[in-house]
DOTORDREN-988042 format. One record per residue (C-alpha): residue number from 0; residue in three letters; x, y, z. Coordinates in steps of 0.25 Angstrom, whole numbers, always signed. Layout:
N
i,aa,east,north,up
NUM,ALA,X,Y,Z
...
***
This chain:
729
i,aa,east,north,up
0,MET,-235,-302,+137
1,LEU,-221,-302,+141
2,LEU,-223,-312,+153
3,THR,-230,-322,+143
4,ALA,-219,-321,+133
5,LEU,-208,-322,+144
6,GLU,-215,-335,+150
7,ALA,-215,-341,+136
8,CYS,-200,-340,+135
9,ARG,-197,-344,+149
10,LEU,-208,-354,+154
11,PRO,-207,-366,+144
12,ALA,-194,-370,+150
13,LEU,-201,-374,+163
14,ALA,-212,-382,+156
15,SER,-212,-397,+153
16,PRO,-202,-401,+142
17,ARG,-214,-404,+132
18,SER,-222,-392,+135
19,ALA,-211,-382,+135
20,LEU,-205,-387,+122
21,ARG,-217,-385,+114
22,HIS,-212,-371,+113
23,ARG,-202,-371,+101
24,PRO,-189,-366,+107
25,THR,-187,-356,+95
26,ALA,-200,-350,+97
27,LEU,-197,-348,+112
28,ALA,-184,-342,+109
29,LEU,-191,-332,+99
30,ALA,-201,-328,+110
31,CYS,-190,-325,+120
32,ALA,-183,-317,+110
33,LEU,-195,-309,+107
34,LEU,-196,-305,+122
35,ALA,-182,-299,+122
36,PRO,-185,-284,+124
37,SER,-196,-286,+134
38,VAL,-190,-297,+143
39,HIS,-177,-290,+143
40,ALA,-183,-277,+148
41,GLN,-191,-284,+159
42,ALA,-180,-292,+164
43,SER,-170,-280,+164
44,ALA,-180,-272,+172
45,ASP,-185,-282,+182
46,ALA,-174,-293,+185
47,PRO,-161,-291,+193
48,ALA,-148,-294,+187
49,PRO,-143,-308,+190
50,GLN,-130,-311,+195
51,GLN,-119,-312,+184
52,LEU,-115,-326,+182
53,GLU,-102,-330,+175
54,ALA,-105,-334,+160
55,VAL,-103,-348,+157
56,LEU,-98,-351,+142
57,VAL,-102,-363,+134
58,THR,-95,-368,+122
59,ALA,-103,-381,+119
60,THR,-112,-373,+110
61,ARG,-100,-370,+101
62,GLY,-98,-356,+106
63,SER,-94,-350,+119
64,LYS,-108,-345,+125
65,ALA,-113,-341,+139
66,LEU,-124,-351,+144
67,ASP,-134,-340,+144
68,ARG,-132,-338,+129
69,ILE,-135,-352,+125
70,PRO,-149,-356,+122
71,GLY,-150,-370,+129
72,ALA,-147,-379,+141
73,VAL,-132,-377,+142
74,GLY,-123,-379,+154
75,VAL,-109,-379,+159
76,ILE,-103,-388,+169
77,SER,-92,-380,+175
78,ARG,-78,-385,+180
79,ALA,-83,-382,+194
80,ASP,-95,-392,+192
81,ILE,-85,-402,+186
82,GLU,-76,-401,+198
83,THR,-87,-403,+208
84,GLN,-94,-415,+201
85,THR,-80,-422,+200
86,LEU,-78,-421,+215
87,VAL,-90,-432,+215
88,SER,-88,-439,+202
89,GLU,-79,-439,+190
90,ASP,-90,-445,+181
91,PRO,-93,-434,+170
92,SER,-107,-439,+168
93,ALA,-110,-437,+183
94,LEU,-106,-422,+181
95,LEU,-115,-421,+169
96,ALA,-127,-427,+176
97,GLN,-125,-417,+187
98,GLN,-123,-405,+179
99,VAL,-132,-407,+166
100,PRO,-147,-407,+168
101,GLY,-150,-416,+157
102,TYR,-139,-426,+159
103,ALA,-142,-440,+163
104,PRO,-136,-446,+176
105,SER,-122,-452,+175
106,ARG,-120,-467,+174
107,GLN,-108,-467,+182
108,LYS,-101,-476,+172
109,LEU,-92,-475,+160
110,SER,-104,-476,+150
111,ASN,-113,-464,+149
112,PHE,-125,-470,+143
113,GLY,-138,-463,+148
114,GLU,-130,-451,+151
115,GLY,-138,-442,+141
116,LEU,-141,-427,+141
117,ARG,-156,-424,+139
118,GLY,-159,-438,+134
119,ARG,-148,-438,+123
120,ASN,-133,-439,+121
121,ALA,-124,-427,+124
122,LEU,-112,-424,+116
123,LEU,-100,-424,+125
124,LEU,-88,-415,+121
125,LEU,-75,-413,+127
126,ASP,-70,-399,+122
127,GLY,-80,-400,+110
128,ILE,-74,-414,+107
129,PRO,-85,-425,+105
130,GLN,-84,-436,+116
131,THR,-97,-443,+112
132,ASN,-99,-454,+102
133,PRO,-113,-453,+96
134,LEU,-110,-463,+85
135,ARG,-107,-474,+95
136,PHE,-112,-468,+108
137,GLY,-106,-478,+118
138,GLY,-110,-470,+131
139,ARG,-95,-469,+135
140,GLU,-92,-454,+131
141,GLY,-94,-448,+145
142,TYR,-80,-450,+150
143,PHE,-70,-442,+142
144,ALA,-63,-432,+151
145,ASP,-58,-430,+165
146,PRO,-67,-419,+172
147,MET,-54,-412,+177
148,ILE,-51,-407,+162
149,VAL,-65,-401,+161
150,GLU,-68,-387,+162
151,ARG,-83,-387,+160
152,ILE,-94,-395,+153
153,GLU,-104,-388,+144
154,VAL,-117,-395,+142
155,VAL,-127,-391,+131
156,SER,-140,-399,+134
157,GLY,-149,-403,+122
158,ALA,-146,-406,+108
159,SER,-135,-398,+101
160,ALA,-128,-398,+88
161,ALA,-117,-388,+93
162,GLN,-107,-398,+95
163,GLY,-111,-408,+84
164,MET,-116,-422,+84
165,GLY,-121,-430,+97
166,ALA,-126,-418,+105
167,THR,-141,-423,+105
168,GLY,-142,-421,+120
169,GLY,-132,-410,+122
170,ILE,-118,-406,+123
171,ILE,-108,-409,+134
172,ASN,-95,-402,+131
173,THR,-84,-404,+141
174,ILE,-74,-392,+141
175,THR,-60,-395,+146
176,ARG,-52,-386,+154
177,ARG,-42,-375,+149
178,PRO,-32,-367,+157
179,THR,-37,-353,+160
180,LYS,-26,-348,+170
181,ALA,-12,-344,+166
182,GLY,-1,-353,+172
183,THR,-1,-367,+176
184,GLN,-12,-374,+185
185,GLN,-12,-389,+189
186,SER,-22,-397,+196
187,VAL,-21,-411,+203
188,GLU,-34,-419,+206
189,VAL,-35,-431,+215
190,LYS,-48,-438,+218
191,LEU,-51,-450,+227
192,GLY,-65,-457,+228
193,THR,-71,-469,+236
194,GLN,-84,-475,+240
195,PHE,-77,-481,+252
196,THR,-82,-495,+248
197,GLY,-78,-505,+237
198,ASP,-70,-502,+224
199,SER,-74,-487,+224
200,SER,-61,-479,+225
201,SER,-58,-468,+214
202,TRP,-47,-458,+212
203,LYS,-43,-448,+202
204,THR,-30,-439,+199
205,GLY,-29,-428,+189
206,TYR,-19,-417,+185
207,LEU,-22,-405,+178
208,LEU,-12,-395,+172
209,GLN,-16,-381,+166
210,HIS,-7,-370,+161
211,ARG,-10,-357,+153
212,SER,+0,-348,+148
213,GLU,-5,-334,+144
214,GLY,+6,-332,+134
215,SER,+16,-321,+131
216,ALA,+21,-312,+120
217,SER,+29,-324,+115
218,SER,+19,-336,+118
219,GLN,+4,-339,+116
220,PRO,-5,-342,+128
221,TRP,-7,-357,+130
222,ASP,-13,-367,+140
223,VAL,-13,-381,+143
224,ILE,-21,-391,+152
225,PHE,-17,-405,+155
226,TYR,-24,-415,+164
227,ALA,-22,-430,+167
228,GLY,-31,-438,+177
229,THR,-35,-452,+180
230,LEU,-47,-458,+188
231,SER,-49,-471,+194
232,GLN,-62,-476,+200
233,ASP,-67,-489,+206
234,SER,-80,-495,+203
235,GLY,-87,-489,+215
236,VAL,-100,-493,+223
237,ASP,-114,-489,+223
238,GLY,-122,-484,+235
239,ALA,-124,-498,+240
240,GLY,-109,-501,+240
241,ARG,-110,-510,+227
242,PRO,-99,-509,+217
243,LEU,-103,-502,+204
244,ALA,-102,-508,+191
245,THR,-90,-506,+182
246,GLU,-95,-498,+170
247,SER,-89,-485,+176
248,LEU,-76,-477,+175
249,HIS,-64,-484,+182
250,ARG,-52,-476,+177
251,SER,-50,-464,+168
252,ALA,-39,-454,+164
253,ASP,-38,-441,+157
254,LEU,-27,-434,+150
255,PHE,-30,-420,+145
256,LEU,-23,-409,+138
257,LYS,-27,-396,+132
258,ALA,-18,-385,+127
259,GLY,-20,-372,+120
260,THR,-14,-359,+115
261,GLU,-19,-346,+111
262,PHE,-14,-336,+100
263,GLY,-22,-323,+100
264,ALA,-37,-327,+98
265,GLN,-34,-341,+95
266,ARG,-32,-354,+103
267,LEU,-27,-367,+99
268,GLN,-30,-379,+109
269,VAL,-28,-394,+110
270,MET,-35,-403,+119
271,LEU,-32,-418,+122
272,ASN,-39,-427,+131
273,GLY,-38,-442,+134
274,PHE,-48,-449,+143
275,HIS,-50,-463,+147
276,ALA,-59,-471,+156
277,ASP,-58,-485,+160
278,GLY,-69,-494,+166
279,PHE,-66,-506,+175
280,ASP,-57,-518,+171
281,ASP,-57,-524,+185
282,ARG,-72,-525,+189
283,ILE,-84,-532,+183
284,ASP,-98,-530,+184
285,VAL,-108,-538,+193
286,PRO,-122,-538,+187
287,GLY,-133,-531,+195
288,ASN,-148,-534,+195
289,ARG,-158,-524,+190
290,ALA,-170,-532,+195
291,THR,-164,-531,+210
292,ARG,-158,-518,+208
293,LEU,-144,-523,+210
294,PRO,-134,-515,+203
295,THR,-122,-520,+194
296,THR,-109,-520,+202
297,SER,-95,-524,+199
298,THR,-84,-533,+205
299,ASP,-69,-535,+203
300,GLY,-66,-543,+190
301,ARG,-60,-542,+176
302,PRO,-70,-540,+165
303,ALA,-68,-549,+152
304,TRP,-67,-536,+144
305,ASP,-59,-523,+144
306,ALA,-62,-512,+153
307,PRO,-72,-501,+148
308,ARG,-65,-488,+144
309,ASN,-66,-474,+138
310,ARG,-55,-468,+130
311,VAL,-57,-454,+125
312,ARG,-47,-445,+118
313,SER,-51,-431,+114
314,ALA,-42,-420,+107
315,SER,-45,-407,+101
316,LEU,-37,-395,+94
317,GLU,-45,-382,+95
318,TRP,-42,-368,+89
319,THR,-50,-356,+93
320,HIS,-50,-342,+88
321,ASP,-57,-331,+96
322,ASP,-58,-321,+85
323,LEU,-59,-327,+71
324,ALA,-67,-318,+62
325,GLY,-74,-312,+74
326,GLY,-77,-325,+80
327,ARG,-72,-337,+88
328,ALA,-67,-349,+81
329,SER,-64,-363,+86
330,VAL,-59,-376,+79
331,GLN,-57,-389,+86
332,LEU,-52,-402,+80
333,PHE,-54,-414,+90
334,LYS,-52,-429,+91
335,GLN,-59,-438,+100
336,ASP,-56,-453,+102
337,PHE,-65,-462,+110
338,LYS,-66,-476,+115
339,ALA,-75,-483,+125
340,ARG,-74,-497,+128
341,TYR,-86,-504,+135
342,SER,-88,-515,+145
343,GLY,-88,-529,+139
344,GLY,-95,-543,+141
345,LEU,-102,-554,+135
346,ILE,-111,-545,+127
347,SER,-121,-551,+118
348,THR,-119,-541,+107
349,PHE,-104,-544,+106
350,GLN,-106,-559,+105
351,ASP,-101,-566,+92
352,ALA,-101,-581,+90
353,SER,-90,-580,+80
354,LEU,-80,-574,+91
355,ALA,-85,-582,+103
356,PRO,-97,-590,+108
357,LEU,-109,-582,+110
358,GLY,-109,-576,+125
359,THR,-94,-577,+127
360,LEU,-89,-565,+119
361,VAL,-84,-554,+128
362,ASP,-83,-540,+121
363,GLN,-84,-526,+123
364,SER,-86,-513,+114
365,GLU,-78,-500,+112
366,VAL,-83,-487,+106
367,VAL,-72,-480,+98
368,ALA,-75,-466,+93
369,ASP,-65,-457,+86
370,LYS,-68,-442,+83
371,TRP,-62,-430,+77
372,GLY,-68,-417,+73
373,LEU,-68,-402,+71
374,ARG,-76,-392,+78
375,SER,-76,-377,+73
376,SER,-84,-365,+77
377,TRP,-84,-350,+75
378,VAL,-92,-341,+84
379,ARG,-94,-326,+78
380,PRO,-101,-317,+88
381,ASP,-108,-304,+83
382,LEU,-109,-309,+68
383,GLY,-113,-297,+61
384,LEU,-123,-294,+73
385,ARG,-120,-292,+87
386,GLY,-125,-304,+95
387,LEU,-125,-313,+83
388,GLU,-115,-325,+84
389,LEU,-112,-336,+74
390,THR,-106,-349,+78
391,ALA,-102,-358,+66
392,GLY,-93,-370,+64
393,LEU,-90,-384,+58
394,ASP,-89,-397,+66
395,LEU,-83,-410,+61
396,LEU,-83,-423,+68
397,ASP,-78,-437,+63
398,ASP,-81,-448,+72
399,THR,-78,-463,+71
400,SER,-85,-472,+81
401,SER,-85,-487,+82
402,GLN,-88,-498,+93
403,ARG,-80,-511,+93
404,LEU,-79,-523,+102
405,THR,-66,-523,+109
406,GLN,-64,-538,+113
407,THR,-66,-543,+99
408,GLY,-63,-531,+90
409,ARG,-77,-532,+83
410,THR,-84,-519,+78
411,TRP,-97,-516,+84
412,VAL,-99,-502,+78
413,PRO,-91,-500,+66
414,PRO,-84,-486,+64
415,LEU,-93,-475,+62
416,HIS,-87,-464,+55
417,TYR,-95,-451,+57
418,ARG,-92,-437,+52
419,SER,-99,-424,+55
420,LEU,-98,-411,+49
421,ALA,-106,-399,+54
422,PRO,-106,-384,+51
423,PHE,-114,-376,+61
424,ALA,-118,-362,+64
425,GLN,-125,-355,+75
426,LEU,-130,-340,+76
427,GLU,-132,-334,+89
428,TYR,-138,-320,+92
429,GLU,-138,-313,+105
430,ALA,-146,-300,+108
431,GLY,-146,-296,+122
432,PRO,-153,-307,+130
433,LEU,-157,-316,+118
434,THR,-148,-326,+112
435,VAL,-153,-334,+100
436,ARG,-145,-345,+93
437,GLY,-147,-354,+81
438,GLY,-137,-364,+74
439,LEU,-136,-375,+63
440,ARG,-127,-387,+63
441,ASP,-126,-394,+50
442,GLU,-122,-409,+53
443,HIS,-116,-417,+42
444,THR,-113,-431,+47
445,ARG,-108,-444,+40
446,LEU,-107,-458,+46
447,GLN,-99,-469,+39
448,VAL,-98,-484,+43
449,ASP,-91,-495,+36
450,THR,-97,-508,+33
451,TYR,-97,-517,+46
452,ARG,-103,-529,+53
453,THR,-111,-529,+66
454,LEU,-108,-539,+77
455,ALA,-113,-553,+77
456,PHE,-124,-549,+87
457,TYR,-130,-541,+76
458,GLY,-128,-551,+65
459,ASN,-114,-547,+60
460,THR,-122,-538,+50
461,GLN,-114,-531,+40
462,VAL,-118,-516,+38
463,THR,-113,-509,+26
464,GLY,-106,-496,+29
465,GLY,-111,-483,+24
466,GLU,-112,-468,+27
467,ARG,-123,-460,+33
468,ARG,-124,-445,+32
469,ALA,-132,-435,+39
470,ASN,-134,-420,+38
471,GLN,-141,-412,+49
472,LEU,-143,-398,+52
473,VAL,-145,-396,+67
474,LYS,-151,-383,+72
475,SER,-151,-375,+85
476,LEU,-159,-363,+89
477,GLY,-160,-356,+103
478,GLY,-162,-343,+110
479,ILE,-159,-338,+124
480,TRP,-165,-326,+131
481,ARG,-159,-320,+143
482,PHE,-170,-312,+151
483,GLY,-162,-299,+155
484,ARG,-156,-299,+169
485,SER,-166,-309,+175
486,GLY,-156,-320,+173
487,TRP,-167,-328,+165
488,SER,-164,-334,+151
489,ALA,-172,-343,+142
490,PHE,-168,-351,+130
491,ALA,-175,-360,+119
492,SER,-167,-368,+110
493,TYR,-168,-379,+99
494,ASN,-156,-388,+96
495,GLU,-153,-400,+87
496,GLY,-143,-410,+90
497,PHE,-137,-420,+80
498,GLY,-130,-434,+81
499,PRO,-129,-448,+76
500,PRO,-136,-459,+82
501,ASP,-127,-470,+89
502,ALA,-123,-476,+75
503,GLY,-115,-487,+82
504,LEU,-127,-493,+89
505,ILE,-134,-493,+76
506,LEU,-124,-499,+67
507,ARG,-119,-509,+76
508,ALA,-133,-516,+78
509,VAL,-136,-517,+63
510,ARG,-142,-531,+61
511,THR,-149,-530,+47
512,ALA,-141,-534,+35
513,ASN,-138,-526,+23
514,GLN,-138,-513,+32
515,SER,-128,-501,+28
516,VAL,-124,-489,+37
517,SER,-131,-480,+26
518,GLN,-144,-486,+28
519,LEU,-145,-486,+43
520,VAL,-155,-475,+45
521,ASP,-153,-475,+60
522,LEU,-140,-467,+58
523,GLN,-148,-454,+56
524,PRO,-143,-443,+65
525,ILE,-150,-439,+78
526,VAL,-155,-425,+78
527,VAL,-160,-419,+91
528,LYS,-169,-407,+92
529,ASN,-169,-400,+106
530,HIS,-178,-389,+110
531,GLU,-176,-382,+123
532,ILE,-180,-370,+131
533,GLY,-175,-366,+145
534,ALA,-173,-354,+154
535,ASN,-161,-350,+163
536,TRP,-160,-340,+175
537,ARG,-148,-335,+181
538,GLY,-150,-327,+194
539,GLY,-141,-322,+204
540,SER,-140,-335,+212
541,THR,-149,-344,+204
542,THR,-149,-351,+190
543,LEU,-160,-359,+184
544,SER,-160,-366,+171
545,MET,-172,-373,+164
546,SER,-174,-380,+151
547,VAL,-184,-389,+143
548,TYR,-180,-397,+131
549,ARG,-185,-407,+121
550,SER,-176,-414,+111
551,ARG,-180,-423,+100
552,SER,-173,-432,+90
553,GLU,-182,-438,+79
554,LEU,-172,-449,+76
555,GLY,-165,-451,+89
556,SER,-156,-463,+94
557,GLN,-162,-471,+104
558,ILE,-154,-483,+109
559,VAL,-161,-496,+113
560,VAL,-152,-506,+121
561,SER,-154,-521,+121
562,ASN,-145,-531,+126
563,GLY,-135,-520,+130
564,ILE,-134,-515,+116
565,GLY,-140,-502,+110
566,THR,-147,-500,+97
567,VAL,-152,-487,+91
568,GLN,-167,-483,+88
569,ARG,-169,-470,+80
570,VAL,-181,-464,+86
571,PRO,-186,-450,+91
572,ILE,-181,-446,+104
573,GLU,-187,-434,+112
574,VAL,-181,-428,+125
575,GLU,-188,-418,+134
576,GLY,-182,-412,+147
577,VAL,-182,-401,+157
578,GLU,-169,-396,+164
579,LEU,-168,-387,+176
580,THR,-156,-382,+184
581,ALA,-155,-372,+195
582,GLU,-145,-366,+204
583,HIS,-146,-356,+216
584,ARG,-134,-350,+224
585,PHE,-138,-347,+238
586,ASN,-125,-340,+241
587,ALA,-110,-340,+236
588,ALA,-109,-354,+244
589,PHE,-121,-362,+241
590,LYS,-129,-365,+229
591,LEU,-139,-376,+224
592,ASN,-142,-381,+210
593,GLY,-152,-391,+204
594,THR,-155,-397,+191
595,TYR,-167,-405,+186
596,ALA,-168,-412,+172
597,ARG,-179,-420,+166
598,THR,-177,-428,+153
599,LEU,-188,-435,+146
600,GLY,-184,-442,+133
601,ARG,-193,-451,+124
602,THR,-191,-459,+111
603,ALA,-198,-469,+103
604,SER,-197,-484,+104
605,ALA,-196,-485,+88
606,ALA,-196,-476,+76
607,GLY,-210,-470,+74
608,GLN,-215,-473,+88
609,PRO,-219,-462,+99
610,LEU,-209,-456,+109
611,ASP,-214,-464,+120
612,LEU,-201,-471,+125
613,MET,-193,-464,+136
614,LEU,-178,-462,+134
615,GLY,-170,-471,+142
616,ALA,-159,-470,+151
617,ARG,-149,-471,+140
618,SER,-154,-458,+135
619,GLN,-159,-449,+146
620,GLY,-158,-448,+161
621,PRO,-168,-447,+172
622,ASP,-173,-434,+177
623,LYS,-163,-428,+187
624,LEU,-162,-417,+198
625,LEU,-149,-412,+203
626,LEU,-147,-403,+215
627,GLY,-134,-397,+220
628,ALA,-129,-389,+231
629,GLN,-115,-382,+232
630,TRP,-109,-375,+244
631,ALA,-96,-368,+244
632,PRO,-95,-361,+258
633,SER,-81,-357,+254
634,GLY,-71,-356,+243
635,ALA,-64,-368,+248
636,TRP,-75,-378,+250
637,SER,-88,-381,+241
638,THR,-97,-393,+241
639,GLN,-108,-398,+232
640,LEU,-120,-408,+234
641,ASN,-127,-413,+222
642,LEU,-140,-421,+221
643,SER,-143,-429,+209
644,HIS,-157,-435,+208
645,TYR,-161,-444,+196
646,ARG,-176,-447,+195
647,PRO,-182,-461,+193
648,ARG,-185,-464,+179
649,GLU,-194,-475,+172
650,ALA,-194,-476,+157
651,ASN,-200,-485,+146
652,LEU,-207,-495,+156
653,GLY,-213,-506,+148
654,ARG,-206,-502,+135
655,THR,-198,-511,+127
656,SER,-189,-511,+114
657,GLY,-191,-525,+109
658,THR,-188,-534,+121
659,THR,-180,-523,+128
660,SER,-187,-516,+139
661,LEU,-185,-501,+139
662,ALA,-190,-498,+153
663,GLU,-181,-490,+162
664,ARG,-181,-487,+177
665,PHE,-173,-478,+185
666,SER,-175,-476,+200
667,GLY,-167,-463,+201
668,TYR,-157,-459,+211
669,THR,-152,-447,+219
670,VAL,-137,-444,+223
671,LEU,-130,-434,+230
672,ASP,-115,-429,+227
673,LEU,-106,-421,+235
674,ALA,-94,-413,+231
675,SER,-85,-404,+240
676,ARG,-72,-397,+238
677,TRP,-62,-390,+247
678,GLN,-51,-381,+242
679,THR,-39,-381,+251
680,ASP,-24,-377,+250
681,TRP,-21,-391,+246
682,GLY,-31,-392,+234
683,GLN,-46,-394,+232
684,TRP,-52,-406,+239
685,GLY,-65,-412,+235
686,LEU,-75,-422,+240
687,GLY,-86,-428,+231
688,ILE,-96,-438,+236
689,GLU,-104,-445,+225
690,ASN,-118,-451,+229
691,LEU,-117,-444,+243
692,LEU,-128,-452,+249
693,ASP,-123,-466,+243
694,ARG,-136,-468,+236
695,ARG,-139,-481,+229
696,TYR,-144,-479,+215
697,PHE,-143,-484,+201
698,THR,-138,-475,+190
699,TYR,-148,-470,+180
700,TYR,-143,-478,+167
701,GLY,-140,-490,+175
702,GLU,-154,-492,+181
703,ALA,-163,-486,+170
704,ASN,-156,-491,+157
705,TYR,-166,-501,+151
706,SER,-156,-510,+145
707,GLY,-148,-511,+158
708,THR,-144,-525,+163
709,ASN,-139,-530,+177
710,ASP,-125,-527,+172
711,ASP,-127,-512,+171
712,PHE,-137,-509,+183
713,TYR,-128,-498,+189
714,ALA,-128,-492,+202
715,GLY,-124,-478,+205
716,ARG,-111,-474,+213
717,GLY,-112,-474,+228
718,ARG,-106,-463,+237
719,THR,-92,-459,+232
720,TRP,-82,-450,+239
721,THR,-72,-443,+231
722,LEU,-61,-434,+237
723,SER,-53,-425,+227
724,TRP,-41,-416,+228
725,ARG,-37,-406,+218
726,ARG,-25,-396,+218
727,ASP,-23,-385,+209
728,PHE,-9,-379,+208
***
């Protein structure tokens, strides 16, 4: 009886996604809970005590919790992981692809289209400040901070309402550094990179200052951290020595300041971060040929439009109180300004005979988004009952997003004024090895748009302004059971995520006369329901993690691209997946780790049709296998070798949307990266080699995207050497 019930709690995580998720997660959690006395006694009697591991606390779920207390697939990318990966590449998407099982491969470009999490968009945060723009998702939100200012990255995989709108695929919260040692510490960092051929050199310099004063009888403790850094990177070459295309980072700079003071149980903190990234203004692309598999390259030249760029400004003022009415309170006021300018050209959508003869008008677009908001929470442990914890709060977000054509000053997407007000509450009960958690978030949203006209391409159609409102109660429920001293734990969870569709894509493409914003049913919100079960094991030298999930949205937001311009279809989307991670430490000097992730997403070709269309590269990544080996023979030297294998993928062969073929083909690729560091009396030296074997390959999105042309058939970066030096003093 005990074995049968125990297997019911543990084994579904190893089954196929569809068969495992036939079991309702809430029923599974209840079954595990009923086994508490017998399982605990059996584990205590038979299992040896595992090695004690350092607790890792996560704040992305709106409270500071250890990983083994959170029912769901939650992970932390540590400062050490960040430092190791940035020895090889400063690309933040490459870091996420290496560390997060369900994250799609990096495009190696300024744009992050196709870099989804579990087949959907993730909500990107910087210290809790939203960095994504779901109202007009332009795929340029990935670059917003220098890795040098980052302490850790918290990742919640799967739909979540904990941080508000936009987290339909998960939450990726980048936490900036904060001084922890008394006194003053400074760091200087220099990096030089090359591929030893063509225009492939790169360099970076950065300066970091940290100071913490413990205070005295006459003064309060305070701390400050300041960073200034800049990076320059030439176009580079692929594995065959051909110049890469220009849609990539060329120069970036970051200025960061965080200061705080403490008075008793309270803390007041201000954070300012200004980041900008520029593309190339001295190179032009040379079209490739998809039929002959010749990649898009580039050469010296001046484009007839301005260089692409990102401008991101983030600021916050935060107050915390560690003992307010027996709980911990926090209030954060934030502001974020975002601008992303894209490459231009003779784009058919931008042509207007009243401005210039058709086929001669050069233009380019820019997404502008300004946000401000308030996030507040209060966490009260032992609320009338030992082990019962309440988390409650109120979030406010005000977002104005638009898209304009920079060369002619025309409006492509009118200003979208969005307001969200959301009270939330969550109860958690912990009794010995069992943790059960459930929460509600009451989203009240309003979208206002003034009367506007579409571009000539869409018929100069006048659309009457209006307002759309939506109320949505999003829910979460989950439980985790820790099997005594065996090191095993199992969880089951149900979470809902909430977000608007890409309203800008919908409104800019209106062609029918006499339409009004209030009549456009396509502006209804997206609600994603995510079911997940999983198991974890932490032994003395081995850790394992397994999860199976299925998420579904009845009114999803599927983008169909024709002539390079996307439109939105509101159809159901269902994504299933399996994620496995493992790590084994042979001794203090050597360990191996591995990750396998399989994602399978399906949608419909039109409303009311069956889910027989596979999600494309714009939404989900291919199956992937990651293997790593770390060797640290001494405290002064360590080296790490990582293998990334992305499996071939074919999707929607023979399927069309109108006259547009939806067929996708990806041939897959495997690359090795090497990172080594040496600690000396003169500072820390590092050597990173990206694509160690100099493999020739096409990036996933560049090859698979069905709407791709000869202008965006992108090859991956060839072997790249980076030498770094950092001195702390």
